[in-house]
N, CA, C and O of each residue as an XYZ file, in Angstrom:
996
protein
N       1.004     34.299     66.771
C       1.932     35.385     66.150
C       2.844     35.276     65.395
O       3.737     34.813     66.104
N       3.380     35.441     64.025
C       4.460     35.002     63.572
C       5.794     35.881     64.121
O       5.709     36.691     65.044
N       6.923     35.608     63.458
C       7.923     36.184     63.959
C       8.161     37.767     63.206
O       8.907     38.652     63.625
N       7.341     37.808     62.058
C       7.302     38.957     61.413
C       6.393     39.886     61.719
O       6.208     40.903     61.051
N       5.698     39.537     62.888
C       4.415     40.548     63.518
C       5.139     41.176     64.718
O       4.587     42.144     65.243
N       6.301     40.744     65.214
C       6.857     41.129     66.373
C       8.446     41.065     66.307
O       9.127     40.469     65.473
N       8.841     41.781     67.329
C      10.340     41.827     67.434
C      10.721     40.476     68.096
O       9.963     40.174     69.018
N      11.808     39.515     67.819
C      12.430     38.655     68.545
C      13.057     39.137     69.727
O      14.115     39.747     69.575
N      12.738     39.026     70.539
C      13.219     39.567     72.021
C      12.731     38.744     73.141
O      11.694     38.082     73.142
N      13.572     38.855     74.076
C      13.248     37.916     75.381
C      12.453     38.555     76.453
O      12.785     39.540     77.112
N      11.368     37.875     76.545
C      10.377     38.734     77.668
C      10.782     38.852     79.009
O      10.827     37.865     79.744
N      11.196     40.416     79.528
C      11.475     40.363     80.781
C      11.188     41.994     80.970
O      10.974     42.817     80.080
N      11.248     42.192     82.346
C      10.958     43.812     82.564
C      11.922     44.749     81.816
O      11.414     45.803     81.432
N      13.067     44.576     81.575
C      13.816     45.296     81.186
C      13.729     45.347     79.647
O      14.175     46.330     79.054
N      13.036     44.077     78.827
C      12.681     44.455     77.604
C      11.230     45.332     77.452
O      10.978     46.096     76.520
N      10.527     45.091     78.364
C       9.193     46.119     78.498
C       9.533     47.286     78.824
O       8.726     48.082     78.344
N      10.549     47.924     79.562
C      10.705     49.094     79.705
C      11.388     49.623     78.223
O      11.020     50.703     77.761
N      12.419     48.778     77.503
C      13.002     49.125     76.484
C      11.910     49.370     75.298
O      12.067     50.218     74.420
N      10.899     48.597     75.386
C      10.121     48.543     73.985
C       9.195     49.623     74.402
O       9.041     50.381     73.444
N       8.527     49.999     75.418
C       7.915     51.246     75.824
C       8.626     52.438     75.291
O       7.977     53.272     74.659
N       9.866     52.590     75.484
C      10.529     53.626     75.148
C      10.831     53.851     73.798
O      11.014     54.997     73.386
N      10.921     52.572     72.850
C      10.720     52.615     71.589
C       9.852     53.093     71.111
O      10.027     54.124     70.461
N       8.582     52.531     71.247
C       7.538     52.749     71.086
C       6.812     54.359     71.114
O       6.020     54.814     70.288
N       7.446     55.136     72.528
C       7.120     56.395     72.689
C       7.995     57.237     71.747
O       7.531     58.298     71.328
N       9.298     56.820     71.363
C      10.332     57.318     70.449
C       9.617     57.266     69.161
O       9.422     58.331     68.575
N       9.165     56.060     68.601
C       8.110     56.014     67.307
C       7.097     56.920     67.142
O       6.903     57.583     66.123
N       6.337     56.948     68.329
C       5.078     57.585     67.837
C       5.631     59.117     68.102
O       4.914     59.961     67.564
N       6.556     59.550     68.691
C       7.149     61.238     68.842
C       7.674     61.381     67.272
O       7.470     62.396     66.605
N       8.213     60.490     66.900
C       8.876     60.609     65.277
C       7.984     60.631     64.102
O       8.226     61.162     63.018
N       6.936     59.996     64.449
C       5.836     60.092     63.403
C       5.046     61.285     63.365
O       4.654     61.728     62.286
N       4.728     61.948     64.665
C       4.297     63.000     64.823
C       5.018     64.147     64.088
O       4.648     64.993     63.273
N       6.336     63.817     64.765
C       7.439     65.198     63.844
C       7.546     65.050     62.358
O       7.613     66.069     61.671
N       7.570     63.693     61.727
C       7.483     63.444     60.490
C       6.233     64.296     59.619
O       6.231     65.118     58.702
N       5.212     63.627     60.430
C       3.950     64.282     59.860
C       3.850     65.802     59.808
O       3.290     66.302     58.833
N       4.273     66.472     60.632
C       4.438     68.004     60.665
C       5.225     68.242     59.538
O       4.800     69.064     58.726
N       6.422     67.614     59.301
C       7.433     68.083     58.134
C       6.847     67.724     57.132
O       6.869     68.537     56.207
N       6.188     66.560     56.925
C       5.364     66.098     55.672
C       4.239     67.489     55.130
O       4.146     68.008     54.018
N       3.680     67.713     56.092
C       2.541     68.665     55.865
C       3.180     70.119     55.344
O       2.826     70.725     54.333
N       4.290     70.550     56.366
C       4.880     71.687     55.835
C       5.663     71.665     54.285
O       5.750     72.654     53.558
N       6.138     70.463     54.006
C       6.621     70.327     52.563
C       5.515     70.176     51.527
O       5.711     70.554     50.372
N       4.399     69.654     51.890
C       3.414     69.830     50.651
C       2.719     70.847     50.807
O       2.000     71.096     49.840
N       2.608     71.961     52.173
C       2.389     73.337     51.826
C       2.858     74.131     51.047
O       2.223     74.978     50.418
N       4.570     73.840     50.995
C       5.301     74.656     50.061
C       5.324     74.068     48.706
O       5.482     74.762     47.702
N       5.153     72.700     48.679
C       5.054     72.360     47.404
C       4.085     72.816     46.576
O       4.307     73.019     45.382
N       2.990     73.005     47.108
C       1.491     73.364     46.604
C       1.729     74.992     46.286
O       1.098     75.485     45.352
N       2.415     75.612     46.875
C       2.576     76.936     46.749
C       3.652     77.213     45.458
O       3.485     78.068     44.588
N       4.826     76.246     45.561
C       5.703     76.421     44.473
C       4.908     75.848     42.812
O       5.224     76.178     41.668
N       4.141     75.186     43.143
C       3.393     74.549     42.026
C       2.685     75.640     41.387
O       2.696     75.851     40.174
N       1.922     76.488     42.465
C       0.803     77.525     41.642
C       1.737     78.869     41.310
O       1.353     79.828     40.641
N       3.074     78.720     41.940
C       4.086     79.742     41.307
C       4.491     79.551     40.124
O       4.748     80.530     39.423
N       4.629     78.343     39.671
C       5.183     77.739     38.438
C       4.368     78.292     37.426
O       4.701     79.090     36.550
N       3.000     77.662     37.692
C       1.628     77.954     36.603
C       1.641     79.675     36.501
O       1.652     80.211     35.393
N       1.640     80.339     37.543
C       1.609     81.850     37.381
C       3.011     82.262     36.682
O       2.836     83.219     35.928
N       3.995     81.931     36.708
C       5.200     82.413     36.145
C       5.335     81.777     34.699
O       6.037     82.263     33.813
N       4.677     80.787     34.591
C       4.781     80.329     32.953
C       3.793     81.104     32.163
O       3.997     81.462     31.003
N       2.596     81.375     32.914
C       1.494     82.062     31.999
C       2.077     83.366     31.878
O       1.828     83.936     30.816
N       2.935     84.103     32.873
C       3.338     85.355     32.890
C       4.630     85.222     31.629
O       4.776     86.265     30.992
N       5.367     84.293     31.308
C       6.483     84.064     30.569
C       6.031     83.823     29.133
O       6.839     83.888     28.207
N       5.002     83.601     28.984
C       4.122     83.618     27.525
C       4.057     84.895     27.036
O       4.269     85.240     25.873
N       3.721     85.667     28.079
C       3.222     87.311     27.853
C       4.586     87.934     27.695
O       4.645     88.693     26.728
N       5.638     87.819     28.354
C       6.704     88.653     28.391
C       7.707     88.388     26.987
O       8.267     89.223     26.278
N       7.693     86.948     26.897
C       8.478     86.589     25.597
C       7.598     86.920     24.243
O       8.074     86.934     23.107
N       6.393     87.152     24.541
C       5.463     87.668     22.969
C       6.080     89.136     22.995
O       6.621     89.602     21.992
N       5.980     89.805     24.126
C       6.376     91.205     23.878
C       7.703     91.538     23.812
O       7.959     92.703     23.508
N       8.871     90.556     24.090
C      10.091     90.549     23.816
C      10.217     90.273     22.232
O      10.826     91.091     21.543
N       9.722     89.280     21.731
C       9.853     88.702     20.348
C       9.135     89.899     19.417
O       9.646     90.051     18.307
N       8.041     90.733     19.745
C       7.556     91.919     18.916
C       8.509     93.140     19.158
O       8.741     93.909     18.225
N       9.078     93.335     20.427
C      10.212     94.243     20.430
C      11.473     94.160     19.682
O      12.148     95.053     19.170
N      11.638     92.893     19.732
C      12.831     92.787     18.346
C      12.666     92.837     17.245
O      13.636     93.014     16.508
N      11.323     92.693     16.705
C      10.764     93.017     15.532
C      10.949     94.202     15.141
O      11.575     94.423     14.104
N      10.356     95.335     16.020
C      10.373     96.555     15.970
C      11.784     97.374     15.911
O      11.948     98.427     15.296
N      12.897     96.590     16.772
C      14.059     97.595     16.886
C      14.542     96.959     15.625
O      15.107     97.785     14.909
N      14.493     95.550     15.038
C      15.118     95.420     13.391
C      14.530     96.273     12.456
O      15.178     96.749     11.524
N      13.281     96.509     12.651
C      12.823     97.397     11.649
C      13.214     98.939     11.429
O      13.326     99.505     10.342
N      13.386     99.458     12.638
C      13.906    100.636     12.938
C      15.213    100.808     12.967
O      15.592    101.956     12.735
N      16.183     99.839     13.229
C      17.663    100.015     13.446
C      18.265     98.831     12.186
O      19.491     98.740     12.135
N      17.695     98.210     11.492
C      18.055     97.185     10.863
C      18.682     95.653     11.220
O      18.346     95.194     12.312
N      19.273     95.110     10.656
C      19.700     93.838     11.382
C      21.079     94.182     12.327
O      22.142     94.527     11.809
N      20.909     94.048     13.618
C      22.278     94.250     14.371
C      22.732     93.025     15.122
O      23.531     93.057     16.057
N      22.137     91.900     14.617
C      22.582     90.606     15.412
C      23.775     90.334     15.378
O      24.348     89.992     16.412
N      24.475     90.428     14.104
C      25.947     90.189     13.965
C      26.651     91.055     14.827
O      27.121     90.554     15.848
N      26.834     92.393     14.589
C      27.383     93.237     15.289
C      27.452     93.134     16.963
O      28.453     93.374     17.639
N      26.032     92.682     17.500
C      26.152     92.586     18.781
C      27.009     91.207     19.363
O      27.901     91.149     20.210
N      26.401     90.197     18.601
C      27.281     88.796     18.862
C      28.925     89.012     18.842
O      29.617     88.606     19.776
N      29.422     89.613     17.820
C      30.894     89.794     17.596
C      31.370     90.493     18.749
O      32.405     90.043     19.240
N      30.839     91.511     19.303
C      31.121     92.331     20.332
C      30.943     92.004     21.861
O      31.178     92.733     22.825
N      30.443     90.655     21.826
C      30.225     90.016     23.347
C      31.241     89.732     23.748
O      31.917     89.002     23.024
N      31.843     90.189     25.133
C      32.804     89.368     25.845
C      32.628     88.643     27.219
O      33.363     87.796     27.727
N      31.606     89.126     27.637
C      31.138     88.449     28.830
C      29.528     89.026     29.088
O      28.918     89.902     28.475
N      29.095     88.160     30.257
C      27.645     88.191     30.527
C      27.695     89.475     31.389
O      28.746     89.793     31.945
N      26.534     90.238     31.508
C      26.540     91.483     32.067
C      25.271     90.995     33.178
O      25.172     91.481     34.305
N      24.482     90.109     32.708
C      23.231     89.532     33.956
C      24.056     88.292     34.210
O      24.428     87.558     33.295
N      24.371     88.050     35.690
C      24.642     86.809     35.850
C      23.917     86.078     36.885
O      23.141     86.832     37.472
N      23.890     84.769     37.356
C      23.470     84.115     38.333
C      23.820     83.903     39.544
O      24.877     83.343     39.251
N      23.811     83.886     40.695
C      23.885     83.108     41.871
C      22.835     82.448     42.544
O      21.647     82.767     42.503
N      23.465     81.274     43.320
C      22.542     80.640     44.250
C      22.632     80.463     45.313
O      23.736     80.604     45.839
N      21.500     80.076     46.082
C      21.761     80.160     47.467
C      20.666     78.952     47.997
O      19.828     78.560     47.185
N      20.691     78.369     49.382
C      19.894     77.548     49.791
C      18.802     78.055     50.871
O      18.983     78.658     51.929
N      17.663     77.631     50.285
C      16.340     78.326     51.232
C      16.056     76.989     52.112
O      15.617     75.991     51.541
N      16.277     76.983     53.320
C      15.537     75.623     54.416
C      14.268     75.758     54.406
O      13.808     76.889     54.560
N      13.451     74.708     54.233
C      12.310     74.422     54.450
C      12.117     72.805     55.178
O      12.182     71.672     54.701
N      11.858     73.320     56.521
C      11.401     71.733     57.476
C      12.847     71.089     57.351
O      12.792     69.860     57.333
N      13.922     71.531     57.276
C      14.947     70.693     57.116
C      15.572     70.544     55.775
O      16.708     70.111     55.584
N      14.674     70.969     54.795
C      15.198     70.650     53.770
C      15.746     71.895     52.718
O      15.110     72.920     52.471
N      16.768     71.621     52.298
C      17.606     72.647     51.379
C      17.130     72.923     50.002
O      17.196     72.061     49.126
N      16.664     74.080     49.801
C      15.919     74.089     48.351
C      16.643     75.196     47.395
O      16.580     76.388     47.695
N      17.246     74.806     46.382
C      18.121     75.546     45.596
C      17.406     76.843     45.118
O      16.318     76.584     44.604
N      17.694     78.078     45.144
C      17.098     79.632     44.875
C      18.262     80.012     43.973
O      19.425     79.747     44.277
N      17.950     80.572     42.975
C      18.791     81.220     41.705
C      17.975     82.769     41.770
O      16.769     83.017     41.799
N      19.214     83.711     41.780
C      18.994     84.900     41.535
C      19.838     85.600     40.625
O      21.044     85.378     40.523
N      19.146     86.527     39.901
C      19.920     87.075     38.559
C      20.412     88.541     39.121
O      19.659     89.151     39.881
N      21.641     89.083     38.755
C      22.027     90.222     39.098
C      22.984     90.773     38.042
O      23.696     89.994     37.409
N      23.029     92.309     37.798
C      24.141     92.503     36.951
C      25.518     92.985     37.431
O      25.832     93.451     38.526
N      26.085     92.810     36.596
C      27.381     92.828     36.851
C      28.294     93.590     35.872
O      28.582     93.020     34.820
N      28.770     94.800     36.111
C      29.235     95.609     35.070
C      28.071     96.684     34.319
O      26.849     96.548     34.375
N      28.865     97.828     33.575
C      27.871     98.657     32.670
C      27.265     98.125     31.531
O      27.702     97.012     31.237
N      26.592     98.467     30.963
C      25.718     98.309     29.941
C      26.654     98.411     28.622
O      26.491     99.471     28.017
N      27.408     97.705     28.171
C      27.915     97.980     26.766
C      27.623     98.578     25.497
O      28.297     99.239     24.707
N      26.134     98.064     25.517
C      25.806     98.655     24.385
C      24.381     99.679     24.758
O      23.209     99.679     24.383
N      25.145    100.456     25.631
C      24.256    101.756     26.370
C      23.948    102.483     24.808
O      22.769    102.757     24.587
N      24.958    102.798     23.734
C      24.770    103.739     22.946
C      24.075    102.902     21.500
O      23.928    103.485     20.426
N      23.802    101.838     21.669
C      23.187    101.076     20.440
C      22.029    101.779     20.126
O      21.158    102.080     20.943
N      22.022    102.058     18.857
C      21.048    102.629     18.333
C      20.498    104.272     18.405
O      19.437    104.894     18.351
N      21.781    104.493     18.544
C      21.806    106.035     19.070
C      21.635    106.851     17.711
O      21.086    107.950     17.780
N      22.100    106.343     16.410
C      21.621    106.906     15.213
C      20.044    106.854     14.955
O      19.418    107.886     14.714
N      19.445    105.617     15.018
C      17.953    105.708     14.957
C      17.652    104.503     15.374
O      18.495    103.607     15.420
N      16.386    104.345     15.733
C      15.573    103.257     16.801
C      16.276    103.061     18.105
O      16.509    101.938     18.550
N      16.632    104.242     18.754
C      17.147    104.081     20.110
C      15.925    103.854     21.034
O      16.092    103.084     21.980
N      14.693    104.447     20.862
C      13.380    103.948     21.609
C      13.306    102.744     21.552
O      13.624    102.109     22.558
N      12.903    102.103     20.464
C      12.623    100.630     20.353
C      13.918     99.735     20.921
O      13.638     98.580     21.245
N      15.300    100.159     21.071
C      16.189     99.477     21.402
C      16.055     99.407     22.890
O      16.133     98.335     23.490
N      15.845    100.602     23.507
C      15.550    100.534     24.990
C      14.626     99.588     25.306
O      15.013     98.684     26.047
N      13.397     99.571     24.893
C      12.093     98.865     25.084
C      12.599     97.443     24.612
O      12.079     96.632     25.378
N      13.321     96.841     23.762
C      14.033     95.780     23.605
C      14.882     95.268     24.785
O      14.689     94.187     25.341
N      15.743     96.064     25.076
C      16.619     95.656     26.327
C      15.574     95.532     27.712
O      15.980     94.853     28.655
N      14.567     96.035     27.782
C      13.720     96.002     28.849
C      13.208     94.742     29.176
O      13.276     94.117     30.234
N      12.517     94.379     27.767
C      12.114     93.333     27.809
C      12.448     92.306     28.181
O      11.944     91.520     28.984
N      13.820     92.266     27.268
C      14.637     90.750     27.291
C      15.069     90.510     28.658
O      15.286     89.393     29.126
N      15.190     91.687     29.313
C      16.106     91.619     30.766
C      14.711     90.962     31.590
O      14.796     90.003     32.358
N      13.646     91.556     31.321
C      12.636     90.882     32.320
C      12.284     89.465     31.793
O      11.712     88.749     32.615
N      12.562     88.849     30.371
C      12.279     87.863     30.138
C      13.481     86.688     31.059
O      13.194     85.631     31.623
N      14.703     87.291     30.942
C      15.874     86.458     31.572
C      15.577     86.500     32.880
O      15.690     85.386     33.390
N      15.189     87.476     33.746
C      14.706     87.303     35.041
C      13.649     86.279     35.347
O      13.651     85.527     36.321
N      12.779     86.340     34.433
C      11.768     85.293     34.809
C      12.000     83.991     34.218
O      11.156     83.142     34.502
N      12.884     83.665     33.515
C      13.544     82.500     33.405
C      14.376     81.876     34.460
O      14.281     80.695     34.794
N      15.388     82.937     35.080
C      15.934     82.273     36.124
C      14.860     82.145     37.407
O      15.123     81.362     38.320
N      13.973     82.733     37.423
C      12.929     82.494     38.519
C      12.192     81.324     38.294
O      11.891     80.505     39.163
N      11.958     81.277     37.310
C      11.151     79.719     36.491
C      11.977     78.665     36.929
O      11.589     77.872     37.787
N      13.320     78.585     36.289
C      14.422     77.694     36.822
C      14.529     77.444     38.134
O      14.604     76.245     38.401
N      14.571     78.425     39.330
C      14.592     77.913     40.515
C      13.520     77.553     41.174
O      13.633     77.006     42.272
N      12.256     77.814     40.585
C      11.107     77.306     40.771
C      11.310     75.797     40.497
O      11.320     75.012     41.445
N      11.417     75.516     39.654
C      11.479     74.009     39.121
C      12.575     73.364     39.418
O      12.444     72.159     39.203
N      13.429     73.611     39.755
C      14.683     72.934     40.918
C      14.276     72.613     42.261
O      14.578     71.567     42.835
N      13.447     73.724     42.839
C      12.861     73.468     43.937
C      11.746     72.563     44.156
O      11.550     71.921     45.187
N      10.898     72.560     42.911
C       9.823     71.642     42.806
C      10.343     70.242     42.602
O       9.778     69.331     43.206
N      11.433     69.962     41.755
C      11.738     68.514     41.620
C      12.438     68.259     43.074
O      12.109     67.184     43.574
N      13.221     68.943     43.738
C      13.647     68.700     45.108
C      12.839     68.231     46.047
O      13.124     67.249     46.733
N      11.523     69.048     46.177
C      10.600     69.115     47.182
C       9.711     67.334     46.868
O       9.425     66.458     47.683
N       9.510     67.392     45.405
C       8.851     66.196     44.848
C       9.332     64.991     45.688
O       8.587     64.332     46.412
N      10.778     64.749     45.501
C      11.711     63.857     46.018
C      11.594     63.664     47.819
O      11.454     62.647     48.498
N      11.681     64.673     48.086
C      11.872     64.574     49.579
C      10.383     64.572     50.374
O      10.273     64.145     51.523
N       9.318     65.080     49.638
C       7.890     64.646     50.157
C       7.806     63.221     49.844
O       7.647     62.571     50.877
N       7.846     62.646     49.003
C       7.842     60.958     48.632
C       8.430     60.619     49.967
O       7.813     60.259     50.970
N       9.825     60.804     49.812
C      10.677     60.082     50.793
C      10.117     60.327     52.468
O      10.431     59.556     53.374
N       9.596     61.054     52.582
C       9.011     61.694     53.914
C       7.761     61.031     54.157
O       7.446     60.604     55.267
N       6.947     60.926     52.987
C       5.427     60.221     53.080
C       5.865     58.499     53.391
O       5.331     57.844     54.286
N       6.730     58.056     52.636
C       6.943     56.735     52.846
C       7.633     56.421     54.256
O       7.607     55.233     54.575
N       8.136     57.147     54.988
C       8.854     57.200     56.191
C       7.358     57.255     57.142
O       7.033     56.322     57.876
N       6.693     58.276     57.009
C       5.529     58.614     57.782
C       4.503     56.837     57.813
O       4.172     56.172     58.795
N       4.296     56.602     56.508
C       3.412     55.324     56.233
C       4.160     54.173     56.812
O       3.503     53.242     57.279
N       5.803     54.123     56.837
C       6.263     53.069     57.393
C       5.989     52.966     59.036
O       5.720     52.008     59.761
N       6.143     54.111     59.242
C       6.417     54.084     61.054
C       4.835     53.994     61.443
O       4.546     53.459     62.513
N       4.063     54.376     60.812
C       2.480     54.590     61.126
C       1.784     52.871     60.828
O       0.786     52.508     61.451
N       2.276     52.222     60.107
C       1.749     51.019     59.543
C       2.602     49.788     59.853
O       2.159     48.663     60.085
N       3.845     50.144     59.825
C       4.961     48.995     60.121
C       5.534     48.904     61.606
O       5.513     47.905     62.325
N       5.968     49.956     61.860
C       6.799     49.951     62.959
C       6.103     49.917     64.504
O       6.230     49.086     65.404
N       5.276     51.234     64.431
C       4.677     51.066     65.866
C       3.644     49.900     65.906
O       3.711     49.275     66.965
N       2.703     49.441     65.028
C       2.455     48.318     65.252
C       2.950     47.068     65.560
O       2.387     46.172     66.189
N       4.053     47.081     65.065
C       5.269     46.009     65.592
C       5.652     46.278     66.957
O       5.824     45.231     67.581
N       5.820     47.194     67.547
C       6.529     47.421     68.665
C       4.995     46.924     69.452
O       4.878     45.955     70.202
N       3.978     47.811     69.071
C       2.580     47.215     70.115
C       2.473     45.980     70.189
O       2.158     45.507     71.281
N       2.682     45.168     69.149
C       2.605     43.592     69.008
C       3.485     43.103     70.199
O       3.115     42.592     71.257
N       4.924     43.431     69.697
C       5.796     43.041     70.424
C       5.722     43.435     72.191
O       6.157     42.687     73.067
N       5.144     44.623     72.407
C       4.868     45.035     73.976
C       3.742     43.885     74.574
O       3.813     43.174     75.576
N       2.710     44.004     73.564
C       1.633     42.833     74.243
C       2.242     41.533     74.442
O       2.028     40.977     75.519
N       2.989     40.942     73.547
C       3.734     39.725     73.743
C       4.379     39.678     75.060
O       4.277     38.774     75.889
N       5.097     40.830     75.158
C       5.998     40.675     76.682
C       5.028     40.772     77.696
O       5.216     40.084     78.700
N       3.906     41.574     77.631
C       3.291     41.681     78.706
C       2.573     40.468     79.074
O       2.352     40.080     80.221
N       2.194     39.848     77.860
C       1.477     38.688     78.183
C       2.211     37.364     78.688
O       1.747     36.587     79.523
N       3.400     37.247     78.057
C       4.544     36.341     78.641
C       4.933     36.636     80.152
O       5.187     35.664     80.863
N       4.994     37.886     80.676
C       5.328     38.083     81.887
C       4.157     37.878     82.744
O       4.406     37.438     83.867
N       2.804     38.128     82.417
C       1.852     37.743     83.291
C       1.790     36.000     83.620
O       1.569     35.447     84.696
N       2.108     35.315     82.100
C       2.243     33.931     82.341
C       2.970     33.569     83.414
O       2.393     32.944     84.303
N       4.358     33.881     83.545
C       5.359     33.957     84.193
C       5.052     33.959     85.580
O       5.404     33.085     86.373
N       4.303     35.093     85.878
C       3.693     35.280     87.340
C       2.724     34.346     87.500
O       2.596     33.953     88.660
N       1.956     33.840     86.636
C       0.867     32.706     87.264
C       1.706     31.610     87.584
O       1.500     30.992     88.628
N       2.821     31.221     86.656
C       3.159     30.210     86.955
C       4.459     30.063     88.096
O       4.995     28.986     88.358
N       4.821     31.332     88.682
C       5.599     31.365     89.767
C       4.629     31.220     90.975
O       5.002     30.529     91.924
N       3.155     31.947     91.014
C       2.582     31.836     91.894
C       2.029     30.049     92.148
O       1.921     29.542     93.264
N       1.785     29.439     91.036
C       1.356     28.045     91.162
C       2.446     27.497     91.666
O       2.245     26.598     92.482
N       3.749     27.824     91.376
C       4.814     27.210     91.876
C       5.312     27.407     93.643
O       5.964     26.678     94.390
N       4.759     28.526     93.804
C       4.930     28.869     95.447
C       3.837     27.959     96.177
O       3.992     27.185     97.122
N       2.737     28.268     95.489
C       1.737     27.407     95.995
C       1.862     25.605     96.548
O       1.534     24.958     97.543
N       2.551     25.339     95.199
C       2.955     23.822     95.371
C       3.746     23.810     96.389
O       3.584     23.008     97.309
N       4.752     24.733     96.369
C       5.789     24.227     97.439
C       5.589     24.718     98.912
O       6.157     24.295     99.919
N       4.674     25.681     98.810
C       3.903     25.699    100.361
C       3.002     24.458    100.978
O       2.905     24.118    102.157
N       2.477     23.982     99.997
C       1.783     22.761    100.258
C       2.691     21.627    100.715
O       2.575     21.063    101.804
N       3.711     21.309     99.684
C       4.601     20.449     99.881
C       5.521     20.611    101.359
O       6.106     19.653    101.865
N       5.526     21.774    101.843
C       6.151     22.113    103.142
C       5.055     21.851    104.107
O       5.381     21.475    105.233
N       3.935     21.982    103.851
C       2.869     21.894    104.641
C       2.779     20.515    105.239
O       2.738     20.340    106.457
N       2.743     19.334    104.167
C       2.781     18.118    104.407
C       4.042     17.684    105.110
O       3.957     16.986    106.121
N       5.386     18.120    104.554
C       6.629     17.939    105.398
C       6.478     18.058    106.787
O       6.780     17.149    107.561
N       5.892     19.458    107.237
C       5.748     19.604    108.545
C       4.843     18.976    109.239
O       5.132     18.755    110.415
N       3.684     18.574    108.797
C       2.755     17.772    109.391
C       2.931     16.376    109.575
O       2.341     15.826    110.504
N       3.760     15.647    108.715
C       4.551     14.373    108.946
C       5.421     14.735    109.976
O       5.041     14.238    111.036
N       6.497     15.443    110.096
C       6.951     15.722    110.893
C       6.681     15.640    112.634
O       7.206     15.054    113.581
N       5.596     16.549    112.437
C       4.636     16.456    113.660
C       4.030     14.999    114.201
O       4.054     14.547    115.345
N       3.419     14.358    112.848
C       2.772     13.186    113.528
C       4.278     12.360    113.962
O       4.224     11.957    115.124
N       5.420     12.080    113.349
C       6.640     11.360    113.964
C       6.779     11.916    115.401
O       6.699     11.194    116.395
N       6.961     13.041    115.432
C       7.220     13.711    116.736
C       6.038     13.195    117.595
O       6.488     12.805    118.672
N       4.682     13.047    117.519
C       4.082     12.839    118.595
C       3.962     11.293    118.672
O       3.508     10.715    119.659
N       4.414     10.654    117.525
C       4.592      8.964    117.795
C       5.558      8.750    118.755
O       5.484      7.903    119.645
N       6.671      9.695    118.530
C       7.755      9.379    119.440
C       7.494      9.759    120.781
O       7.973      9.033    121.652
N       6.977     10.531    121.049
C       6.497     11.074    122.302
C       5.584     10.270    122.922
O       5.756     10.010    124.113
N       4.309      9.670    122.124
C       3.835      8.606    122.609
C       4.618      7.328    122.908
O       4.514      6.851    124.038
N       5.338      6.771    122.061
C       6.403      5.625    122.349
C       6.865      5.687    123.396
O       6.671      4.754    124.175
N       7.771      6.994    123.851
C       8.356      7.206    125.010
C       7.978      7.021    126.414
O       8.513      6.525    127.405
N       6.450      7.809    126.046
C       5.773      7.677    127.375
C       5.295      6.101    127.774
O       5.452      5.755    128.945
N       4.685      5.096    126.757
C       4.386      4.190    127.012
C       5.696      3.174    127.426
O       5.569      2.129    128.065
N       6.713      3.609    127.020
C       7.915      2.830    127.618
C       8.314      3.290    129.079
O       8.658      2.500    129.959
N       8.231      4.605    129.225
C       8.286      4.905    130.811
C       7.099      4.171    131.627
O       7.287      3.584    132.693
N       6.000      4.273    131.056
C       5.042      3.489    132.186
C       5.043      2.098    132.172
O       4.342      1.553    133.025
N       5.819      1.231    131.213
C       6.140      0.017    131.490
C       7.010     -0.263    132.411
O       6.885     -1.086    133.318
N       8.107      0.584    132.130
C       9.250      0.627    133.259
C       8.565      0.849    134.463
O       8.757     -0.080    135.248
N       7.834      1.737    134.903
C       7.309      1.877    135.930
C       6.216      0.851    136.597
O       5.813      0.855    137.760
N       5.821     -0.103    135.432
C       5.050     -0.980    136.044
C       3.218     -0.508    135.903
O       2.252     -1.157    136.304
N       3.237      0.769    135.223
C       1.771      1.140    135.490
C       0.786      0.264    134.647
O      -0.399      0.071    134.916
N       1.478     -0.229    133.587
C       0.499     -1.288    132.702
C       1.219     -2.675    132.453
O       2.385     -2.854    132.805
N       0.557     -3.520    131.906
C       0.710     -4.627    131.747
C       1.788     -5.040    130.276
O       1.674     -4.399    129.231
N       2.531     -5.884    130.389
C       3.219     -6.159    129.029
C       1.804     -6.947    128.183
O       0.974     -7.685    128.713
N       1.857     -6.552    126.855
C       0.890     -7.027    125.687
C       0.022     -6.430    125.689
O      -1.002     -7.015    125.336
N      -0.080     -5.249    125.995
C      -1.211     -4.301    126.041
C      -0.953     -3.370    124.939
O       0.073     -2.723    124.727
N      -2.397     -3.416    124.055
C      -2.122     -2.892    122.827
C      -2.054     -1.242    123.152
O      -2.800     -0.766    124.008
N      -1.054     -0.363    122.367
C      -0.535      0.717    122.634
C      -1.807      1.731    122.356
O      -2.021      2.824    122.880
N      -2.583      1.024    121.368
C      -3.801      2.130    120.749
C      -4.728      2.326    121.560
O      -5.429      3.328    121.424
N      -5.010      1.202    122.843
C      -6.011      1.503    123.569
C      -5.425      2.150    124.723
O      -6.061      2.166    125.776
N      -4.227      2.712    124.637
C      -4.018      3.679    126.032
C      -4.038      5.096    125.556
O      -3.609      5.622    124.529
N      -4.619      5.527    126.533
C      -4.926      7.173    126.506
C      -4.142      7.996    127.361
O      -4.090      7.624    128.533
N      -3.507      9.046    127.046
C      -2.785      9.655    127.701
C      -3.427     11.564    127.835
O      -2.790     12.385    128.495
């Protein structure tokens, strides 16, 4: 097992407990990130479908608006310059807010009207109906443009976040968790080997101690035997020169 396949750590009981906790945390984190990625992908597909629908609708609305402009010009004449010269501030404005989706903030744009219609009386002399229709169609076009811009911004943000989340999920699943598992297996193997070595060492120590005890017992018996022979000689129970191995006590 190479160093890249596992974490460089000293095998011990504490390291085993630490690696078990880290492995459990990695598994839990992978599960949560997987759920987050699924939620983001679901919202991503919803936004994509909404973008396609809005773009199709945008084509129809812009076609109606362009046709309304042509009708208004035909009925009221060319009024572009007069309108442009009298514009001081925008009546339709945009505000933004953040929509939280699985911990990700998505920008949302909303259009609103600020102030009264400055050109409410435009086309009063002639072409008033076409002018009102023109305002409605272009207002609808602006609202769709704002909605489309909001969807596009959310789409780009979600695309980046989904890619990052998927990379993290794959890294945890294919790199971090297997590395933790291999490290934990290495620690368990080393601890088992240490236990076997310790058992063998204790067994050898016990054998050595047994040999020492046996030798000490033999020496004690030999000393005891020599003491009895000496006492017997002093009492005159045996003759000098008799072999000690021939004596039985």
